[in-house]
C-alpha positions in Angstrom: 224.3 37.8 143.7 223.9 41.5 142.9 225.3 42.7 139.6 227.7 45.6 139.6 227.0 48.1 136.9 229.2 50.9 135.5 226.6 53.5 136.4 223.0 53.9 137.5 221.9 54.6 134.0 223.5 51.4 132.7 221.7 49.5 135.5 218.4 50.9 134.4 219.0 50.1 130.8 220.2 46.6 131.6 217.1 45.9 133.8 214.8 47.1 130.9 216.6 44.9 128.5 216.3 41.9 130.8 212.6 42.5 131.0 212.4 42.6 127.2 214.4 39.4 127.0 212.0 37.6 129.3 209.0 38.5 127.1 210.9 37.4 124.0 211.4 40.9 122.5 215.2 40.7 122.8 217.4 37.8 121.7 220.1 36.0 123.7 222.9 37.5 121.6 221.7 41.0 122.2 221.6 40.3 126.0 225.1 39.0 125.9 226.2 42.3 124.3 224.4 44.3 126.9 226.0 42.3 129.7 229.4 43.0 128.2 228.7 46.7 127.9 226.8 47.3 131.2 228.4 45.1 133.8 231.6 46.1 135.4 234.5 43.9 134.2 236.7 42.1 136.7 240.0 43.8 137.0 243.2 41.7 136.8 245.3 41.4 140.0 249.0 41.9 140.3 251.1 39.3 142.1 251.7 41.5 145.1 247.9 42.1 145.4 247.2 38.4 145.4 249.8 37.8 148.1 248.5 40.8 150.1 245.0 39.4 149.8 246.0 36.0 151.1 248.0 37.6 153.9 245.0 39.8 154.8 242.9 36.7 155.2 245.6 35.0 157.4 245.7 31.8 155.4 248.5 29.7 153.9 248.9 29.2 150.1 247.5 25.7 150.6 244.4 26.8 152.5 243.9 29.7 150.0 244.2 27.3 147.1 241.6 25.0 148.7 239.1 27.9 149.0 239.6 28.7 145.3 239.6 25.1 144.2 243.1 25.4 142.6 246.5 23.9 143.5 248.8 25.5 146.0 251.4 25.5 143.2 249.2 27.7 141.1 248.7 30.2 143.9 252.5 30.3 144.3 252.9 31.0 140.6 250.3 33.8 140.8 252.1 35.4 143.7 255.5 35.1 141.8 254.0 36.5 138.6 254.7 33.3 136.6 251.0 32.9 135.8 248.0 35.2 136.0 244.6 34.2 137.3 241.7 34.5 134.7 238.1 33.5 134.3 236.4 31.9 137.3 239.6 32.1 139.5 239.9 35.8 138.9 236.2 36.3 139.7 236.7 34.3 143.0 239.8 36.4 143.9 237.7 39.5 143.3 235.0 38.3 145.6 237.5 37.5 148.3 239.0 41.0 147.8 235.6 42.7 148.2 233.9 40.4 150.8 236.6 38.3 152.5 237.4 34.6 152.3 234.0 33.8 153.8 232.4 34.8 150.5 233.9 31.6 148.9 233.8 29.3 151.9 
């Protein structure tokens, strides 16, 4: 999967650092810091955005939950604002938002 960088300059810096890491000139912790500073963070989604996303894909909460490997109850709670998606679930939602449900099928 392609990485999304904050800018072209950050992409060039990150690629250089990856090359230095491969030859052992840069440690793992340094690479983690560069990942955090160079890669675009996943933005949180509002409940209405999650519901609109699911509606755009023409799937029920149950089907949507199956694609995301979560429970239908959790999708319902996201859409009502009782819980917020985070971590891998938020990343999957962001992929669906950008590329459609087929990105996680």
